[in-house]
C-alpha positions in Angstrom: 0.0 0.0 0.0 2.8 2.4 0.9 4.5 1.7 -2.5 1.4 2.7 -4.3 1.3 6.0 -2.5 4.9 6.7 -3.4 4.6 5.9 -7.1 2.6 9.0 -8.1 4.9 11.6 -6.3 8.0 9.9 -7.6 6.7 9.7 -11.2 5.6 13.3 -11.0 9.1 14.5 -9.9 10.6 12.5 -12.6 8.3 13.9 -15.3 8.8 17.5 -14.0 12.6 17.0 -14.2 12.3 15.9 -17.9 12.1 18.7 -20.3 11.4 19.2 -24.0 14.1 21.8 -24.1 17.4 20.6 -25.5 19.9 22.0 -22.9 22.7 21.6 -25.4 21.3 24.4 -27.5 20.9 26.9 -24.7 23.8 26.2 -22.4 26.0 28.9 -23.8 23.4 31.5 -24.6 23.3 34.8 -22.8 20.1 35.7 -21.0 20.6 39.3 -21.8 20.8 40.4 -18.2 24.4 41.6 -17.9 25.4 44.9 -19.6 27.3 44.6 -22.8 31.0 45.2 -21.8 31.6 47.2 -25.0 28.9 49.7 -24.0 29.7 49.7 -20.3 33.0 51.3 -19.2 32.2 51.0 -15.5 33.2 48.0 -13.4 30.5 45.3 -13.0 30.3 42.6 -10.4 27.2 40.3 -10.5 26.2 37.0 -8.8 23.8 34.7 -10.6 21.9 31.6 -9.8 20.0 29.1 -12.0 18.1 25.9 -11.4 20.3 22.9 -11.6 19.7 20.4 -14.4 16.9 17.8 -14.1 14.6 17.1 -11.2 17.0 18.6 -8.7 16.2 22.0 -10.2 12.9 21.8 -8.3 14.7 22.7 -5.1 18.4 23.5 -5.9 20.3 26.2 -7.8 23.9 26.5 -9.1 25.5 29.9 -8.4 28.5 31.8 -9.9 30.2 35.2 -9.8 30.8 37.3 -12.9 33.1 40.4 -13.0 34.2 43.0 -15.4 36.8 45.5 -14.3 36.5 49.1 -15.5 37.1 49.5 -19.2 37.4 45.7 -19.7 35.9 44.3 -22.9 35.1 40.9 -21.4 33.7 39.3 -18.2 35.5 36.8 -16.0 33.4 34.0 -14.5 34.2 32.3 -11.2 32.4 29.1 -10.4 32.8 25.5 -9.2 31.7 22.7 -11.5 31.7 19.1 -10.3 32.2 17.4 -13.6 35.6 19.1 -14.0 37.1 16.9 -11.2 36.1 13.7 -13.0 38.3 15.0 -15.9 41.3 15.6 -13.6 40.7 19.4 -13.6 40.2 21.7 -10.6 36.5 22.1 -9.6 37.1 25.9 -9.5 37.1 27.5 -12.8 38.2 31.1 -13.4 37.8 32.0 -17.1 36.5 34.6 -19.6 32.9 33.7 -20.4 29.4 35.0 -20.8 28.4 36.4 -17.4 24.7 35.6 -17.6 24.6 32.4 -19.7 21.9 29.8 -19.3 22.8 26.9 -17.0 22.0 23.7 -18.9 18.9 25.4 -20.3 17.8 27.1 -17.0 17.4 30.9 -17.1 19.8 32.6 -14.7 18.5 35.0 -12.0 20.5 38.0 -10.9 21.2 37.7 -7.1 23.6 40.6 -6.7 24.7 43.6 -8.8 27.4 46.2 -8.1 28.7 48.8 -10.4 31.4 51.5 -10.7 33.8 52.1 -7.8 32.2 49.7 -5.3 32.4 46.9 -8.0 36.0 47.8 -8.8 37.1 47.5 -5.2 35.1 44.2 -4.6 36.4 42.6 -7.8 40.0 42.8 -6.5 38.9 41.3 -3.2 36.8 38.6 -4.8 39.6 37.6 -7.1 42.1 37.3 -4.3 39.7 35.3 -2.2 38.8 33.0 -5.1 42.5 32.2 -5.5 42.6 31.2 -1.8 39.5 28.9 -2.0 40.4 25.9 0.1 38.4 23.3 -1.9 39.4 24.3 -5.4 40.1 20.7 -6.4 37.2 19.1 -4.5 33.5 18.6 -5.2 30.8 16.7 -3.4 27.2 17.3 -4.3 26.1 17.1 -0.6 26.9 18.4 1.9 29.7 20.1 -0.1 32.0 21.5 -1.1 30.0 22.3 -4.2 29.0 25.1 -6.6 27.2 27.0 -3.8 30.0 26.5 -1.2 32.3 28.7 -3.4 30.3 31.9 -3.5 29.2 31.4 0.2 32.9 31.1 1.1 33.7 34.2 -1.0 30.9 36.1 0.9 32.5 35.1 4.3 35.9 36.2 3.1 34.6 39.5 1.6 31.8 40.6 4.0 31.5 43.9 2.1 30.0 41.9 -0.7 26.9 41.5 1.4 25.9 38.3 -0.5 23.1 36.3 1.0 22.4 33.2 -1.0 18.9 31.8 -1.1 17.9 28.6 0.8 18.0 26.8 -2.6 21.8 27.3 -2.7 22.3 23.9 -1.1 25.9 23.6 0.2 26.2 27.2 1.1 26.7 26.4 4.7 29.5 23.9 4.2 32.6 24.8 6.2 34.8 21.7 5.9 35.1 18.3 7.4 
């Protein structure tokens, strides 16, 4: 009897996690949230979150930090991605990229946005903290360190950032073994 009661909710979660969208076509697309760096001379620091892929997106997000120093023509994205460790790469990635790209088909949401002098000062502090991140080569879905552990750690290292991640940023409270 208990099995019958569980089948409907489990099937519902599975079907909700399935999508007709082909995430491969939208993974690299900009959502049009970040200002065009060619038209924006001021510094920009933004934090984004997007639903994780599949059924886990019903309750969890992936977060990342995007920065553009003053007069830069590109953004740098700081994030932790678990699949990188399976390829022998660090989980922490710091690279030029689209700041507001879709995350495996999920539309990103802007969680924090700083501009001009405040952004310029924070960019330097965020970059220095990112390079000190203690779990740069580690990833564990739960309890962490994971993609949300990284920006939460940055927020603790750079309190002026005033970043408060949402409850759906699972792993944000991870502080080590």
